[in-house]
N, C-alpha and C positions, 0 to 999 in steps of 0.2 A: 787214513790220519794217520802220518808218521811222527814219531818221538825222534829227535836228535841228538848227542849228545852236544855237553858243552861244560861249562866250570864246575868242577864239583866241591859240595858243601863238607866231604867232608870223606875219607875211605869208606865206611861203609852206607853214607847215605845219597838220594840220587842227585841228577846233576841238571843244574839251572841257573841259567844267567844269572851274572852278580847282581843286576838290578831287584832282582828278588828280595823284597822283606828290607832293602836295604833303610827305608827312613819310615820304618812299621811305627814310631813312635808317634811321628808328624802324621801319617795316615790314620794312625786311630783317633788321632785330633778333627781332623777333617771329616774323617768319617761319625762322628759322634750320632749325628741324628740318623744315619743307614742304624746305628748299630738299637736305637731307642724306636725306628718305624719294624724293623725288620726278628724286634725280642731276642735280640742273642744274647744268650745269658754267659757264653765262653766261646774263646777260637777256635774254630773248628780245623784241629791240623791234617785230619785227612782230605779236606776241603780245600786245604792250603798248600796240600802235597799237590793235590790234583793242578794248582792255577800255575804253582810253579812248572809245572811239567808241560802246561799249556803254553808256555810261551817259546816253545820248541814243539809245537806242534802246527800244522797250516792244514789248509784245504785242498786233497789230492789231486780232488778231481778238476779243480781248478786250473792245479800247476799241471797236470798233463796236456788242458788246452793252452795254457801259454806254452809249454815247452812245444807245441806242434803249431803254434804262429809267430815260431822265431825262425822256426825252421827256415832254412834255405828255399829261394824259389826253384821250382821244378822237381822238389820233394814229395810225393803222392800223399806221402803225412803229411805235410803241412797245410793250414788251414790259413786260408786270408783273411783277411779283416776284411774286406768288402762278403767275402761268403757267411762270413758268422753274422755281420749285420743283414745281410737277407735271410738268414735263416732265421735270427730274430724278430724279423717282422712276420715270416709267414713260415708257417711248420712242413710246410711241400718246400719249399726251395731248396735246392742246393742235393739234389740226388744223389744218391751215392757218395755221402760225405767224408771225410775222413776220420777212420774210428774214431780219434780225442774228442772232434768233438759231436758227432751222435752219441758218443756216452755222456759229455756231458749233457746236452739237452735234454736227455732222457733220465738222468738224474732229476734235475729241474723239473720234467714236467711229470715226474712220477707223486704226485701229490699225497701226502700222508692222512692216512684215515685219523687222524685227529683235528686234522684242519674244519672246521665250524665254521663256509661262508656269510651266512644269516649274521654271525656274532661278529663277526671280520668288516660286514656293513654296518652291523650296529654299531663299533669301534669311529668306522670311519665319519658318521658323521657328526657323533659326540666331539670326536678329534676338529671336525671342521666348527663344532660350534664352540671351543676353546682361543680361535680367532686368533687377535694377535695375542694374548697370554699363551701360546702352544710357541709361536714364533719366536718371542719375546724368550721363555727358557731356554728353549734349545740354542739360542743365541748364545745367552750367557753363563747360565749355569753346566747345562750340557758341552758347545765350544770351549768356549773361553775355561769355565769351570775346570776340563779338562785337561787343559794345558798348563796346571801345575804340576805336572809329575813331565820327567823323562821318558823316551821311549818313542812312542809315537809321532810326537809334538817334532821330534828332531829328525824320524822320516818326513815330515812334513816340510820342513825347512830340504832337506834333501832333494824333494822331488819337483819344490818349487809351488806346492799345490795351496798353499797360504801366507804366499807373501809377494811382495812389491802389486806390477800390475794385476798379477791370479787371483790376487785377496776377494777382489769384489766378484769375482766371476766365480768363483769353488763356491761360494756364501749363496750366489745366486743356484747354482745348481744343487746344492743340498735343501734349501726351499723350493727349488722343483720338485726333486724328489717328496720332499715327505706331503707337499699338497698331493699331491700325484698319486699318493696310497691311499688318502682320503677321499677320493672320489669315487661314486657307485659303479662297483662290478672292476675296478681297478686292481685288485689283485686277480683276481679268474686271468686261469692261463693267457698271456698273451696280452690282459688287458694294459691298459700303462704305465700301472705303475709293475705288475710282474714283471713285465720286457724291462723298465729301469733299475728295478732289481737284480733280473740275469744281467742286464749292462757293466753294473758297480760288481757284483761279482766278480766276472774276467775282468774289467780295470784291476780288479787287487791284487788278481791271480797274476797279473801283468809284473806289475809293480814287484810282489814278491819274488817273480822269475829276474826281473832287471836287478835288483839291488843285491841280494842273496849272495852271489859270487862273494862285494864287497862292502858287505856292510858286518860289523861289528857284533854276532852272533855269540862269545861268549859274555860280550855285554846287556846288549837289551834283549837277548832272544831273534828268530827271526821277525823280516822286518813286519810282514804281517801277520799275524800268528793268533791260537784259537784263544791266548785269554786277552790280548787288547780288543778281538773283538768280540768276544764276548761281553769286553767291558765298556765300551761302545753300544751295544745292542742296550745297558743297563743306563744309557745316560739316552737313549730314547725313548725309554718307557716307565720305570721308576721313577725314576732323576723326573720326567715331564709331569708324571703326577702328582709329585711330589712339588714342583715346583707352580703350579697352576691350582694346587688348591692353596699355595700360603698366599697367590694370589686375593684369591678368595673368591677360584670358581669353585661351588659344588660338584663333588666327583662322591656316585656313591659306592658301593664293594661290589655292584652288579656292570657297572658302568668302566669301575676300574679294570676287573676281569678282561670288557673285552676287547678296552686298551690292548692289555697284559698279552693277551693270543692271535690280536691283529700282528705286534711286533715279534713273538714266538714263531711267525709265517714266516715271516719278512728274516727273521735269523736265519731260519733252516735254509729259507732263496738263495742267502747269501753264504753261504757253506758252513755254518756255524752250528759244531756238531750237538749233536743230541741233547747230551749230556748237561750242557747249560742254557737248557731251551724249557725255561717255564710260565704258566701262565698265572702264577698267582700272587700276588705283589707283594707280599708278607716275605716268602722266599726269594722273589727278585731281590727286595733290601739286604735279606741276609746276604746273598750271593755277592750281590754290590760292597758289603762293609768290607768283607773279605779278598776282594779285589781291591780295593782303594788302600787294604792293610798292606797288598804283595808289591805297593808299587815303589817307585824310583822316588829320589826328590825332584823338584825342580830343576830343569837341564837350561842353559842358556837362549834354547829354541822355543822356554812358553811364555818370557815378555816380547820377544822377536815375534810372534803368533799373534799375541794378543795385542800389542801396539799396531801391529796394520792392521787388524782391525778395526781398532780405535779410526787411525788413519781415512781405511776404506769408509767410516761413516761418516766422517766429513764431505768426500764427494757424491751421498744422495742426494736426493731433492730435502732441501731442509735438514742440511747436515748437520750444524752446528747444535740444535737441538736433538734431533736424534744419538747425536755422541754424548751430550750433556744426561739425557734421558736413560742412559743405557748403561752410564756410569752409576749415578745415582741408584736404579736398581742392580747393577755389579755390587757395589757395594754392601747392602742387604744380602745376598742372597752369600757371595765370597766373603764376608769380614773384611777389617782394613788390613790384614797381616799379608792376606795373599793379595791385596789389592795391589799391598806396596813392594811384594815377591814379583808381582809380573809387572809394578813396574807404571800403575796404572793411577790419575789423580782418585785421590777419596772426597767421593762426594754426599753431600745431605741425602735420605731417602724421600724425598720429598717424590720421585718419580712411584716409586714403590704404594705410598700411603695415596698417592689421587686414584694410581690404577687398581687399589684396594678398592678404594671408596666407588669407582667407576663400576666394577663390579658385582659390587652388591645389590645395585640399582640393575643393574643388567641382566645379572640373574636370577638374581632369589625375586627380582620383585615382575620386569620385562619379557623375564627369558621362562617363566611360568607354562608349562602344560603344554599343548602338543602344538600352538601358535607362537606362544614365547618359543620354543625350540627350533621351528621354520625360520622364525624371525632373527636366531643367534647365527645357522646354518648359512643364511642369507650376509650376514654382518661378516661373520669366517673366511667366508665366500668373495665378497669383495675386499677385507684387508689382503689375503692370500695373490689377490688379483693387483692389488696397487704394493704389493711388494716384489713381485716376481716384476713388474714395469722398472719399480726404482732399480732393481739389481739388475738386468739385465739391461737396461738403457733403448739403446736403440735397435740393442739384434731381438728381432724381430720371432726368430725361429724356435729361443727356451730350450737349446737341445743342450743333451750332457756333452762332458767333455770327452773328444774322441779317443780310442782306443790307440794306442800306440807302442 
């Protein structure tokens, strides 16, 4: 992991991008619940300094792979896309592979000793029991809620990843990945969830390599950097737990620890530095609180992305109802001020109320005990299959985006 220099905060200060802490009062307001959940008594300035430095740090193993993928044909150091995909499917494929690819796969295959696959399996079953609640939280509170800050949103617009015709496809791919991670054995080496996560890591490295030469690094930091990756990870673990509980889903401390552990390993596979990887829920909320305080204000990209998703929902089966339901729940999760910042219409919280009522019956009455848990897992599997069918439409392959 390498730190690059950018704009200076002062003659004797570390160098950080100008986005760092530029809207801290707003960030502190948005992050107020995280301060309570993380029991944060005061801002940890040493942690804030580490966050600032992280904007200028990247996944160096992935960077070397991306450099090899961009080399000219005929260079013996070059990694072709076909060889990478073959190696991802079969560890015995591509004998005598270039050093960059060998190093990359040696890295992701070196599973840390702290990884507990039994705990990960338990987390997978739990996430399947979350069913539609997980999909709602990840779309609304994690994805659209994350559009309230500049930087990663601007990169998404630049890549075309969540605007225009690609919006529905990218939503499908995110759902596909999240569903795959929860399946039995999916995160064992070369399981489907493992392979998809490694694929995403390589894709991020290629995006970073492509955009870094022209990206406004003094303003935003590196296109895909350690701080933004840590913040994204927090949207999938800590924010998920907050969101499903808010919708009436009971989650015990031990269950929360299992979910956190699954995402800790996912983060490691993604190349997130171990300094940001935790499986303690309270610590994650503390980290997330500081990460939100460090963010920039909303940029023009945020409303563009949020409105693109709102429009894409209309194109799904029962689109008008899905959009209204999403807007209703978004208003509850984000609040009126954030909805207006994103250019989204405010709606009464009817969908949140009906979801909480349904979850009270589903989890506290029908979902009790082992039989109830299995019933919830089957329900979650049906929900996941339906969402993938709706998002992908006629595309039966359900593949992630190709590496380019």
